[in-house]
MIROVO-29645 format. One record per residue (C-alpha): residue number from 0; x, y, z. Coordinates in Angstrom, 3 decimals. Each point is the difference from the previous one (the first is absolute). Layout:
BEGIN
 resi       px       py       pz
  NUM        X        Y        Z
...
***
This chain:
BEGIN
 resi       px       py       pz
    0  -69.578    6.193 -121.096
    1    2.685    0.605    2.605
    2   -0.126    3.720   -0.686
    3   -3.745    0.089    0.501
    4    0.291   -1.833    3.316
    5    2.683    2.460    1.168
    6   -2.213    2.961   -0.910
    7   -3.042   -1.449    1.765
    8    2.052   -0.856    3.057
    9    1.490    3.505    0.101
   10   -3.428    1.605   -0.338
   11   -1.418   -2.239    2.719
   12    2.825    0.849    2.406
   13   -0.227    3.712   -0.750
   14   -3.771   -0.042    0.483
   15    0.197   -1.805    3.318
   16    2.716    2.374    1.271
   17   -2.040    3.017   -0.988
   18   -3.106   -1.384    1.677
   19    1.921   -0.704    3.205
   20    1.331    3.574    0.187
   21   -3.159    1.754   -1.134
   22   -1.498    2.314    2.625
   23   -3.414   -0.803    1.375
   24   -2.558    2.555   -1.127
   25   -2.877    0.687    2.383
   26   -3.254    1.434   -1.245
   27   -0.572    3.672    0.753
   28   -2.088    0.501    3.114
   29   -3.364    1.575   -0.499
   30   -1.385    2.754    2.201
   31   -2.741   -2.302    1.360
   32    1.019   -2.306    2.876
   33    0.019   -3.714   -0.595
   34   -3.140   -1.913    0.907
   35    1.705   -1.946    2.783
   36    1.879    2.985    1.464
   37   -1.340    1.657    3.120
   38    0.001    3.742    0.397
   39    0.251    1.506    3.474
   40   -1.162    3.536    0.598
   41    0.967   -0.178    3.665
   42    2.994    1.861    1.331
   43    2.688   -2.200    1.559
   44   -0.577   -0.606    3.684
   45    2.446    1.680    2.363
   46    2.385   -2.194    1.952
   47   -1.717   -1.454    3.037
   48    1.404    1.216    3.279
   49    0.513   -2.395    2.852
   50   -3.070   -0.210    2.231
   51    2.106   -0.570    3.091
   52    2.851   -1.966    1.471
   53    0.755   -2.512    2.760
   54    1.786    0.884    3.224
   55    1.662   -1.949    2.822
   56    2.000    0.720    3.087
   57   -0.554    0.293    3.748
   58   -2.790    1.835    1.789
   59    1.468    3.288    1.237
   60   -3.226    1.444    1.405
   61   -3.773   -0.315   -0.325
   62   -2.394    2.918    0.466
   63   -3.494   -1.501    0.240
   64   -1.690    3.405    0.288
   65    1.635    1.446   -3.139
   66    0.008   -3.365   -1.806
   67    3.723    0.097   -0.797
   68    2.709   -2.651    0.008
   69    3.714    0.764    0.214
   70    2.137   -2.573   -1.819
   71    3.729   -0.123    0.684
   72    2.734   -1.751   -1.948
   73    3.798    0.099    0.309
   74    0.208    3.345   -1.777
   75   -3.457    1.590    0.058
   76   -2.940    0.876    2.164
   77   -3.308    0.727   -1.764
   78   -3.412    0.951    1.328
   79   -2.934   -1.281   -2.075
   80   -3.682    0.837    0.406
   81   -2.118   -3.157    0.263
   82   -3.282   -0.326   -1.903
   83   -3.042   -0.630    2.208
   84   -0.822   -2.862   -2.401
   85    3.489   -1.530    0.174
   86    0.275   -3.770    0.269
   87    1.998   -0.698    3.170
   88    1.183   -3.478    1.026
   89    2.181   -1.431    2.738
   90    1.058   -3.655    0.106
   91   -2.273   -0.655   -2.976
   92   -3.132    1.238    1.807
   93   -1.897    3.303   -0.299
   94    1.345    2.670    2.351
   95   -0.308    3.691    0.849
   96    2.544    2.784   -0.246
   97    0.465    0.030    3.776
   98    1.060   -3.694   -0.092
   99    3.394    0.925   -1.451
  100    2.923    0.252    2.433
  101    3.033    2.277   -0.317
  102    3.012   -1.928   -1.264
  103   -1.827   -2.856   -1.713
  104    0.211   -0.768   -3.709
  105   -2.498    1.746   -2.227
  106   -0.729   -0.141   -3.709
  107   -2.790    1.078   -2.282
  108   -1.040    2.057   -2.993
  109   -0.103    3.776   -0.479
  110   -2.422    1.458   -2.557
  111    0.864    3.239   -1.794
  112   -2.662    2.702    0.087
  113   -0.176    3.320   -1.863
  114    3.070    2.143    0.272
  115    2.698   -1.370    2.274
  116   -2.457   -1.470    2.496
  117   -0.019   -3.685    0.889
  118   -1.846   -2.282    2.408
  119    0.445   -3.534    1.253
  120   -2.659   -2.390   -1.315
  121    1.301   -3.223    1.560
  122    2.159   -0.830    3.013
  123    1.481   -3.246    1.304
  124    1.386    0.132    3.535
  125    2.542   -2.627    1.025
  126    2.089   -2.356   -2.103
  127   -1.266   -1.263   -3.309
  128   -2.004   -3.165    0.647
  129    1.602   -3.077   -1.440
  130   -2.161   -1.709   -2.559
  131    0.395   -3.755   -0.338
  132    0.947   -1.140   -3.486
  133   -3.050   -0.864   -2.011
  134   -0.492   -3.648   -0.740
  135   -1.205   -0.926   -3.446
  136   -3.707   -0.518    0.012
  137   -1.087   -3.548   -0.627
  138   -2.449   -0.174   -2.835
  139   -2.988   -2.195    0.541
  140    0.021   -1.772   -3.321
  141   -1.475   -3.325   -0.850
  142    2.451   -2.864   -0.251
  143    0.897   -0.858   -3.551
  144   -1.324   -3.238   -1.305
  145    1.681   -1.974   -2.706
  146   -2.146   -1.053   -2.930
  147   -0.651   -3.689   -0.120
  148    2.198   -1.849   -2.441
  149   -1.722   -2.784   -1.850
***
């Protein structure tokens, strides 16, 4: 009886060790795609180029007739054409290109066009307006009522 138990125990251990080390066999893939797989015939989309970039500095010059704005920084001086549809603000209110003064702060957004051409689509003359911190909105909810305890 002891011999039989030893044999069964040995076979059980050997079987469990073999099962633990056995490689996982995957079924061969068929040539048809799986029912839940999606097939895309589209070519991958090219990397999207930046549509534009922000700028800031001081007003170096304004040419109202040519619709250009010269922006100066510590190291550079750039002349940008301004779009006729550009959004222009000063002190938080709508303004015109001629409202800018040489030497004052300026910031905005430059849109890239075809080739190496660019144009300003938005301008803010003067310092950035300070926005007060937003207060959490009070929700108009009904007061909770406790159920009556009897």
